[in-house]
ZAGURO-923300 format. One record per residue (C-alpha): y, x, z; residue in one letter. Coordinates in steps of 0.05 Angstrom, whole numbers, always signed. Example, Ala and Ser with C-alpha at 12.3 -4.5 7.8 and 13.67 -1.06 7.14 Angstrom:
BEGIN
SITE     yy     xx     zz code
SITE    -90   +246   +156    A
SITE    -21   +273   +143    S
REM end
This chain:
BEGIN
SITE     yy     xx     zz code
SITE   -194   -164   +350    X
SITE   -179   -217   +403    X
SITE   -230   -270   +423    X
SITE   -224   -341   +397    X
SITE   -258   -406   +380    X
SITE   -247   -472   +345    X
SITE   -229   -534   +384    X
SITE   -230   -606   +359    X
SITE   -172   -649   +381    X
SITE   -151   -718   +354    X
SITE   -192   -708   +291    X
SITE   -164   -639   +274    X
SITE   -187   -567   +283    X
SITE   -146   -522   +328    X
SITE   -153   -447   +337    X
SITE   -156   -424   +410    X
SITE   -144   -349   +420    X
SITE   -159   -314   +486    X
SITE   -127   -248   +504    X
SITE   -100   -206   +563    X
SITE    -25   -208   +571    X
SITE    +20   -149   +590    X
SITE     -3   -152   +663    X
SITE    -76   -158   +646    X
SITE    -83   -232   +660    X
SITE   -124   -274   +612    X
SITE    -82   -322   +570    X
SITE    -97   -372   +514    X
SITE    -57   -391   +452    X
SITE    -68   -454   +411    X
SITE    -55   -454   +336    X
SITE    -60   -514   +291    X
SITE   -100   -508   +226    X
SITE    -75   -574   +197    X
SITE   -147   -587   +176    X
SITE   -184   -653   +191    X
SITE   -251   -640   +225    X
SITE   -289   -677   +171    X
SITE   -313   -630   +116    X
SITE   -269   -571   +135    X
SITE   -310   -530   +184    X
SITE   -319   -470   +137    X
SITE   -244   -468   +120    X
SITE   -227   -473   +194    X
SITE   -276   -417   +212    X
SITE   -243   -373   +159    X
SITE   -174   -388   +187    X
SITE   -201   -371   +257    X
SITE   -226   -303   +234    X
SITE   -159   -287   +200    X
SITE   -120   -309   +262    X
SITE   -164   -265   +307    X
SITE   -152   -205   +262    X
SITE    -77   -214   +255    X
SITE    -58   -236   +325    X
SITE    -20   -183   +365    X
SITE    -24   -194   +441    X
SITE    +35   -180   +486    X
SITE    +43   -105   +495    X
SITE    +34    -73   +563    X
SITE    +95    -37   +590    X
SITE   +102    +34   +564    X
SITE    +88    +84   +620    X
SITE    +81   +159   +623    X
SITE    +12   +154   +656    X
SITE    -17   +109   +602    X
SITE    -69   +137   +555    X
SITE    -39   +174   +496    X
SITE    -84   +133   +450    X
SITE    -54    +68   +478    X
SITE    +16    +96   +470    X
SITE     +3   +111   +396    X
SITE    -19    +39   +385    X
SITE    +43    +11   +419    X
SITE    +88    +60   +381    X
SITE    +60    +30   +317    X
SITE    +85    -39   +339    X
SITE   +153     -9   +357    X
SITE   +164    +22   +288    X
SITE   +133    -35   +248    X
SITE   +197    -76   +240    X
SITE   +237    -14   +220    X
SITE   +196    +11   +161    X
SITE   +169    -15    +95    X
SITE   +101    -50    +98    X
SITE    +69     +3    +54    X
SITE    +94    +58   +102    X
SITE    +69    +19   +162    X
SITE     +1    +11   +127    X
SITE     -3    +86   +118    X
SITE    +16   +100   +191    X
SITE    -30    +47   +218    X
SITE    -92    +69   +179    X
SITE    -84   +142   +201    X
SITE    -69   +126   +274    X
SITE   -121    +72   +284    X
SITE   -178   +106   +246    X
SITE   -168   +179   +266    X
SITE   -117   +194   +320    X
SITE   -132   +139   +369    X
SITE   -209   +145   +369    X
SITE   -205   +220   +380    X
SITE   -157   +218   +439    X
SITE   -185   +154   +470    X
SITE   -253   +188   +474    X
SITE   -222   +245   +513    X
SITE   -181   +199   +560    X
SITE   -118   +241   +557    X
SITE    -57   +209   +589    X
SITE    +10   +213   +555    X
SITE    +40   +252   +613    X
SITE    -18   +302   +611    X
SITE    -17   +314   +536    X
SITE    -10   +389   +521    X
SITE     +4   +427   +457    X
SITE    -66   +455   +462    X
SITE    -95   +385   +460    X
SITE    -59   +370   +395    X
SITE    -76   +438   +366    X
SITE   -149   +428   +381    X
SITE   -146   +360   +347    X
SITE   -118   +392   +284    X
SITE   -172   +446   +284    X
SITE   -226   +393   +291    X
SITE   -198   +351   +234    X
SITE   -193   +411   +187    X
SITE   -269   +415   +189    X
SITE   -273   +349   +151    X
SITE   -207   +337   +115    X
SITE   -154   +376    +77    X
SITE    -94   +410   +108    X
SITE    -50   +359    +74    X
SITE    -84   +303   +112    X
SITE    -75   +339   +178    X
SITE     -1   +348   +162    X
SITE     +4   +272   +156    X
SITE    -30   +264   +224    X
SITE    +20   +313   +252    X
SITE    +78   +274   +224    X
SITE    +55   +211   +260    X
SITE    +41   +245   +326    X
SITE   +107   +282   +324    X
SITE   +147   +218   +310    X
SITE   +111   +180   +365    X
SITE   +123   +235   +416    X
SITE   +195   +241   +395    X
SITE   +202   +168   +412    X
SITE   +169   +181   +480    X
SITE   +223   +234   +494    X
SITE   +277   +186   +471    X
SITE   +257   +132   +520    X
SITE   +248   +185   +575    X
SITE   +173   +181   +583    X
SITE   +169   +255   +567    X
SITE   +218   +312   +579    X
SITE   +199   +348   +515    X
SITE   +156   +338   +453    X
SITE    +90   +377   +458    X
SITE    +81   +371   +383    X
SITE   +142   +418   +374    X
SITE    +99   +475   +401    X
SITE    +40   +464   +354    X
SITE    +26   +503   +290    X
SITE    +13   +454   +235    X
SITE    -31   +477   +177    X
SITE     -2   +503   +112    X
SITE     +3   +452    +57    X
SITE    -47   +460     +0    X
SITE    -11   +466    -67    X
SITE    -33   +412   -117    X
SITE    -49   +433   -187    X
SITE    -46   +373   -234    X
SITE    -86   +366   -297    X
SITE    -43   +343   -356    X
SITE    -58   +322   -427    X
SITE    -30   +357   -489    X
SITE     -1   +317   -546    X
SITE    -68   +312   -582    X
SITE   -103   +284   -521    X
SITE    -47   +234   -509    X
SITE    -54   +209   -580    X
SITE   -129   +199   -570    X
SITE   -115   +163   -505    X
SITE    -66   +115   -539    X
SITE   -119    +99   -591    X
SITE   -173    +88   -537    X
SITE   -129    +41   -497    X
SITE   -106     +0   -558    X
SITE   -123    -73   -551    X
SITE   -143    -68   -477    X
SITE   -107    -88   -413    X
SITE    -92    -14   -404    X
SITE    -53     -7   -468    X
SITE    +16    -22   -440    X
SITE     +5    +15   -373    X
SITE    -20    +77   -410    X
SITE    +39    +78   -458    X
SITE    +89    +66   -402    X
SITE    +58   +120   -359    X
SITE    +51   +173   -414    X
SITE   +114   +162   -456    X
SITE   +163   +137   -404    X
SITE   +134   +173   -343    X
SITE   +129   +111   -300    X
SITE    +90   +109   -236    X
SITE    +34    +58   -228    X
SITE    +78    +15   -183    X
SITE   +135    +16   -235    X
SITE    +88     -1   -292    X
SITE    +59    -62   -258    X
SITE   +126    -83   -231    X
SITE   +161    -84   -299    X
SITE   +191   -152   -314    X
SITE   +216   -183   -379    X
SITE   +285   -186   -348    X
SITE   +285   -110   -346    X
SITE   +280   -107   -422    X
SITE   +346   -112   -459    X
SITE   +326   -124   -531    X
SITE   +399   -127   -553    X
SITE   +420    -59   -525    X
SITE   +350    -30   -529    X
SITE   +342     -8   -457    X
SITE   +290    -14   -401    X
SITE   +313    -18   -329    X
SITE   +266     +8   -275    X
SITE   +282    -27   -209    X
SITE   +221    -69   -188    X
SITE   +153    -45   -163    X
SITE    +85    -74   -146    X
SITE    +41    -35    -98    X
SITE    -20    -49    -55    X
SITE    -33    -28    +17    X
SITE    -88    -37    +68    X
SITE    -70    -76   +130    X
SITE   -126    -83   +182    X
SITE   -179    -80   +128    X
SITE   -145   -128    +79    X
SITE   -114   -108    +12    X
SITE    -43   -134    +11    X
SITE     -2   -134    -54    X
SITE    +71   -118    -44    X
SITE   +125   -134    -96    X
SITE   +196   -112    -83    X
SITE   +262    -98   -118    X
SITE   +263    -25   -100    X
SITE   +234    +41   -126    X
SITE   +202    +99    -90    X
SITE   +267   +140    -88    X
SITE   +340   +126   -105    X
SITE   +334   +171   -166    X
SITE   +276   +129   -191    X
SITE   +324    +71   -202    X
SITE   +340    +86   -275    X
SITE   +352    +62   -345    X
SITE   +310    +84   -404    X
SITE   +319    +77   -479    X
SITE   +275    +25   -513    X
SITE   +245    +62   -572    X
SITE   +234    +21   -636    X
SITE   +158    +26   -635    X
SITE   +153     +1   -564    X
SITE   +206    -52   -577    X
SITE   +162    -82   -631    X
SITE   +101    -76   -586    X
SITE   +136   -114   -529    X
SITE   +159   -169   -576    X
SITE    +87   -175   -600    X
SITE    +61   -178   -528    X
SITE   +113   -231   -509    X
SITE    +92   -274   -568    X
SITE    +19   -267   -549    X
SITE    +33   -285   -477    X
SITE    +71   -348   -498    X
SITE    +12   -368   -542    X
SITE    -38   -356   -486    X
SITE     +5   -399   -440    X
SITE     +6   -455   -492    X
SITE    -69   -453   -504    X
SITE    -89   -448   -430    X
SITE    -41   -503   -407    X
SITE    -49   -518   -333    X
SITE   -101   -463   -325    X
SITE    -50   -410   -340    X
SITE    -24   -374   -278    X
SITE    +51   -387   -276    X
SITE    +63   -344   -214    X
SITE    +74   -281   -256    X
SITE   +113   -308   -316    X
SITE   +167   -255   -303    X
SITE   +118   -197   -309    X
SITE    +98   -158   -371    X
SITE    +30   -131   -351    X
SITE    -12   -194   -344    X
SITE    -80   -215   -373    X
SITE    -95   -273   -420    X
SITE    -95   -323   -362    X
SITE    -28   -299   -335    X
SITE    -56   -259   -277    X
SITE    -18   -197   -258    X
SITE    -56   -132   -272    X
SITE    -69   -107   -202    X
SITE    -61    -36   -177    X
SITE   -135    -34   -158    X
SITE   -155    -54   -229    X
SITE   -112     +0   -260    X
SITE   -137    +54   -213    X
SITE   -210    +34   -224    X
SITE   -207    +21   -299    X
SITE   -168    +82   -321    X
SITE   -223   +134   -306    X
SITE   -275    +88   -338    X
SITE   -233    +86   -402    X
SITE   -230   +162   -403    X
SITE   -305   +169   -393    X
SITE   -322   +117   -444    X
SITE   -281   +152   -497    X
SITE   -301   +224   -480    X
SITE   -232   +242   -454    X
SITE   -219   +294   -400    X
SITE   -213   +263   -331    X
SITE   -143   +261   -302    X
SITE   -107   +214   -254    X
SITE    -63   +158   -281    X
SITE     -5   +191   -243    X
SITE    -15   +254   -285    X
SITE     +7   +216   -347    X
SITE    +78   +224   -319    X
SITE    +77   +296   -344    X
SITE    +63   +294   -420    X
SITE    +94   +342   -469    X
SITE   +149   +294   -492    X
SITE   +191   +244   -453    X
SITE   +254   +207   -472    X
SITE   +319   +225   -438    X
SITE   +336   +178   -381    X
SITE   +400   +151   -353    X
SITE   +405   +143   -277    X
SITE   +448    +91   -243    X
REM end
């Protein structure tokens, strides 16, 4: 986090950030808050803290003799504009919290990095995390070093000569038809009712459930189109909600049949939402009018809420603990039509 302070100028608060530039010289950057100084100090201080967290100083030139840990951080900035924000979040969290601290402590330069250094890192991590996690670390390190070869900082990729651990097979825990029926009954009348039905009957992912819009429901032709998702990622310690018109894979973009029972349920939900909007008036959140999974005040059901509330629902009703994602594998699913 860069240094910074508030400065008063002509009756307004300004943010002044201080940071070293690419050559190591100290520079300052002024940002306007748009806030008058009278009565806005706390708001200005909050904006200052956010600006300090989010500001990215000028990068130092990439060199072969720079620390490998510094190279990994700069590689993150190189790939950031080329990948989805959720992918960048995943890369950033792994690199900044695990890879960089380990190699920074050891002071290994990029040009001196050896396969044995990387292999030792993997062996150390396997003492605390699963093989699957280490495989993710390997993917980031390998991609970064591949870039180093591409821009001619290295002649070869040392990660090519490392043995990555064997992936641990995952054994999911799925409900039978009786358990699914009990789950439907337990979720009835709660905010989880629609997500549970969509996950268990239609096999939708969490992001697809929460991203479902009314425009995706064709009541005339009785179809549901899956093409919009809502996810959440962690960027520098902040939870960021991401909505986009895309699915996890190309095959996930699909059309499903709208079964009669669920058709009636959706019409009931739509009527209830219209009534809530009428009763709440200006207090109703109009930002998510397009979405199906909202609460009585119009707030979108968040990914965090769904993840946290689902196991509580199971425990409260004496149901066997499974992940929400495991609902994608019930005994019966409708046939789907891909685009």
